[in-house]
N, C-alpha and C positions, 0 to 999 in steps of 0.2 A: 408355423417357425419362423423366427425372427429375423427381421432383413438386416446385416452388416453395411452399412456406412463405413464411408473409408476414414471419417475424422470422427472424435468426440472430442469435445472440449467440454470441462469440469471448468465450473466459473463464470460467472458473468460481470464483472466486473471493467474495466476498460481493456485490459488486454483482451479478455474471452468474446466479447462483444466487437470489438474491433476486427480480430481476428476472424467470426462467422461472418462479418462484413465481408470480408475480402474472398472467404470462399465461397460465400453465395452469389457475390460480383464474377467469379470463374466456372459458378456449375458445378461446384466439387458436392458432391454428398456427404453432409455433415450430420451432427446433432450436436445442440448446446447445450447445457444442465445448467440450475441455479438462480438463486434470488436475483434479479436485475439491481445492479447499483447498492445493494445491501448495508457496505459501509457507508458510504456516504449518505444513504436514507434513513438507518437504523443504529448508524453508532458514531456520527460527529454530531456533537452540539448544536442545537436548534440555534437558527439565527448565524451564526460561523461564515464566514467568507475564506475563500480556499488560500490558498500560500501562492499556489501556480499563478502565473499572467494569463491572461486572455488566449494569447497567442497559444500559451502551451498548455489549454485545458481544452483540447478535441479528442474525442475519439476518431475513428480511423475508420475510413473507409473510400473507395474507388469513384468520387463524387465530390466535385469541390463542393457544393451544397452539405454537405453533413458537419460544417463544421460548428461552432458556436457560436462564429462569427455570422453565421448565413441563420441560423435557428433565432438569435435573439434579434435581427432585423425583420423576419418575417412577425416574431410576435410581440415585435414594440418594448424589446426589455434592453435596459444600457447596457453598452458593451465598449472597452477599450482594449487595446491590444496588451499595451502596457499601463502599469501607475493605477489602476482601479480595480481592487479586489474584483473575486467572481461572488455575489452569494452560491452558496451552496442548494439553496433550494431552487433558484434557475439553472444550476449546473443537472441536479437531478432530475428538472423535469427536462430538460434537450437532453438529457442520457436516455429516459424514457420514450422519448420523440423518436431518439435513433433507434431505441431498440424497436420500435413499432414499426421505423421505416425501413431498414436495413435488416433486421434479423426476424421476421416476423414467427419464426419458428422455434423461437427460445420458448425451453419446458423448464418449468419455474421448480420441480424435482431436485433436490439433492441427491447426491451421491452416496450409499452409503457403504460401497464396497468394490475394488477394480481387484481384477484376476485376471492375469495374462493366462493368454489360451492357445492351441497350436496356430489357431485363424488370427489371433488377433488379441482380442478383449472384452471381458466379457464384467459388463458392469450393472451393480445392482440400484435401481433407485430406491427413495425412503416409501415411497407406497407399492413395495415389492416387487415392481417388473423390472426385467433385465433389457440392455440394450448391448448390443453387437457393436465392435469399430476397430476396424483394422490398425488404427493408431490413435492413439488418447493424448491431448496437449493438456496438461495444467495451468488454470489459468488462475489458481485460487487465491492470489493478492494476499492478504494479513491476517485473514481472519484466525489463522488455528496460530498464528505466530507470537501470540503476547508475551512478553517478556515479564515475570513476577520476581523481583529481588525474593532473595533463599530467606532472607532478613523477615519477612512478614507472614512465612510459613507456619509461625504458631497463633494466628490471630483466628479466630472463626471466622468462616466464611461470607457473613454478615456485615461482615465489619470490614472487610478490604477486598478493592477492587482495581479495574483496571480502567481505564482512561476509556478505552473500547465502548466498555458496558453501558457510557452513559451519553445517551441522548435525551433524555430528558431529564433535570437536575433538580426536581419540584421537589422528590420526596426527602433531598436534603434542607427542606427549609426547616429554618430555627436552628439546624444539628453545626457541630465545630469539626470541618474536615481540615484535614491536611494533606495535601496534594504535591507528591516528590515528582522533581524534576524541572528543567528550564525550557523544554523546546514548548514544540507550538503546540503538541495537544495538552503540554500542563498549563498552558497560559489560557489556551482557551479554554478548557474544561475548568481550572479556576475561574475563567469571567463568567462562566454561565453558572457557576455553582452561588458564586455573589448575587448575579442578577436573578437567581433563583430564591434569594433569602438565606443563603448559607452563611456562615461563617467562617473564612475561607483564611487558608495563611499555605505559602509555598515552601517547600525547603527541598534545597538540592543542592550536591557536590561541588556546580560551577560555581566562582567564587562572582560571574556577571550571567543576566539572563541576554544573549545576543539576539537581541531581537535584528533582523534585516534593517539598514538603509531603508529610510523614505526617501523616495522620488521626488525630482522636483520637475521643475516646469521646463527647463530647457533640455534641448535636444544635447547628448553627449557629442563634447568637439573629437575628430580624429582623433587625435591624441588619447584623447581618456576610451574610446573605443579599443585603440590597437595595447591600451595598458590593461583593461578591463573587459573582453569583447561578450557580449550579453547573447547569452544562450538559455535556451528552456529550463534549464535547472539552475540555474544562477549566473551573474558576471564570472571571468576570469578563465587565464587560458587554460588551468587544470578543467574546470569543467567546458572549456571548446573543445579540448582533447576527446574527453568523454562522451559528448552528443556527436561528434563530425566525423570522430574514428572508433565506432565502438566495435569493430572488427580487428583495427590495429592492437586496440585494447584487447581482445583476445589470446591475440599471440602475445601479451607479454607473458613473463615466468608466472604459474600460478601463484606462488608465495605474495610476489608483486601483486598480484590481480586483489586478492582477496584482503591485503592490506591497505592498499588504495580506497577499496571500498569500503573498508570499515572504516577508515578515519577521514574521508573526502565527503563533505557537506552535512554535519551533524547538526543535532537537533538544532532551530530558530524558531522563533517566532515569528509569523509577519508583524509588517511594524505599522502595520492598523492597529493592531491590537493593546501597542504602548499606550494611548492617552488610557483605554479600560483597565490599565492594569496599575501601573507604575502612581503613587501616592494613595492607591485604593486599596491593594491586597499585600497584606503584609507579606517579604522576601528573606528566609533567612538562607543565607549562600554561604558556600566554602561550608557545606555540612553534613556528615557523611553519617548514614543512619546505620546505628551499631547495631542495634536491638530493636524487637517489637516485643511486648507483652500485654494482657488483662490487666490491670490495677482497679478494683471496688467498682469495675461494669465499665470504667473507661480504657482505653486504647495509650501505653503508656510510651515516647517515641524516647528511646538512650540515641541521641545524637553528639556526634564529637567533630569539633574544629580542626583546624588546621595543626594549632597549637598541641590540641590532645588533651584538650579541657571537656569534661563530657557534660551534659546537661537532660531533663527529662522535659520532655513535648507532652502534654494532655491534650487528646484532641478524641473524638466519638467515630470517625470513621476516615480510612487512607484509600486513599486514590493511587495507583502508581500507573505517570506517566511516563513510564518508562521505555517506552519503543518496541518494537518487536523483532524476534531473531528467528530467522530462516532455520526448522529442525524437520527434517523427512518424518522422522519417529513422530512425531505431533500430528500426523495428517492420518484420524483412524478409519479412513477407506483405504489405505493403500494397504493391499495385501500384504502381511510381511514378509513371506517370501521372493515375494515383487520386489520392495523394500530394500532387502536386502542384495539385490542382484545391479543396484544403483552405484555405479562409480562414486565415491563423496567425498567432499573435502570440507571438516567441520561441520558435516550433518546436512549438507547442501550439496545439489546436483550438479556434479561435472558434465560441461555440454559441448557438444561438437560446434561448428560456427553454424549450425542450423539449428539451434537449438535443442538437439537430440540426445539422450540420455545414454550410458551407455547399453540401455536395457532397447533394442530394436524397435522401434514405432512409438515409443513414450516420452512424449516433448513435453519443456517447462518453459514457462514466460513470467513476466512480471518481476516481482522481491526475489523469486526464489532462481532464477536466473543472473542476478547481480553478481555472483560472484567469477560469473563466467564473459560479462560484458559490461561491468559497470555499474558506477552509481546510475545512470540514465535508467537502466531497468526498474530503479526504487521509484522511478514517476513515471505515472500515465501519459507523460512525453514523449516516453520509451517508447509508446507502443506504435509511433509514428514511424518508428525505426524496424520493429522487431515484428508488425502483425504482419505487412506486404510480403515481408523477405521469407517467414515463414510459410505460409498459403503459396508464393510462387516454387517455395522445395516441394512444399507437397502435391502443389498440382504434378509438378513434374514428377514424384516419386510413384505418383498415379498413374501416371499417362507409361511410365518405364513400365510397371507393371502388368499393365493390361497387354503389351506390346509383347512381352514374354510371354504373358497367357495365352495369347494366339498364336 
């Protein structure tokens, strides 16, 4: 007979690993499934740097030595709380150490099906085994939520892709590639393509590319701090509210929460990418993609400017750096009957203040929880708020259930 655990965690990114570290420290029985940090390891361009500051790039554990800063000091890697970008290779190495140290029971199998049962949940793994849990935490990140423009649907699958699909761009050497978008993913991907020998151009609806402002060497004055307080997701009072008061954000009317989450902190490249991009990669801004077709073996993109004037751009491949949109219907391992029982807004789960959905014992963390807790949950920085809170809640629930059973 299979042993049932109190908690199953689906996903081994920052939220999944951090929650597991807190549960392990509390002695809670759990299992965690997934490829560790696969988004950073396999789906970000080689050599890129994180947009998040050093102090906002920690995984969370109840140990002061679990931080990126502590890991860098031990391993002789450069570190700065602010103003010096974190190398993605360093971050992945740090996350590997974190998983080995605090989550040694991580199982790298993927979950292929989750079904609710009278005693909790049954999870099917990709090696054919099963796992039983009384509660499930979905920490699935962005993997399943790639947002692809409908206008690209007529193109052959080998001629169009999402920025998520490109870790190594060497296969595009000598080819003409058009990247759609003006955010961090678009700029990082365009730079990686250019460095791999591709002929690259950017096309975007935005009139300007909103690079973050480069930091200066001076400490901000008291007046500057009052004008735009620094936070782990960027400066400003709105970001301060989102990071410091996520439970207050949760109490806002649902329509307001969804609107703020959609609008606040749109796509923006890191300041350190500007030098590699400007003057080196052509950018066609204020342009709207109207149509995409194959013409004589190449892709013809019909682009329209603000004045309604259309023109054709020819290219060999299109990369859509068009972000991510949570949609529970895109989770193939979530049983259809179970998914239909989840109360939703715009295909995202509606959660209580302990991250629990309308289905008892089914919780969501990370991007999937952002319409309930705000933009903070779109960033790994949010794990420092969310995971200790959820771990404490689960521990109380488990203790209460044990008392009732006794």
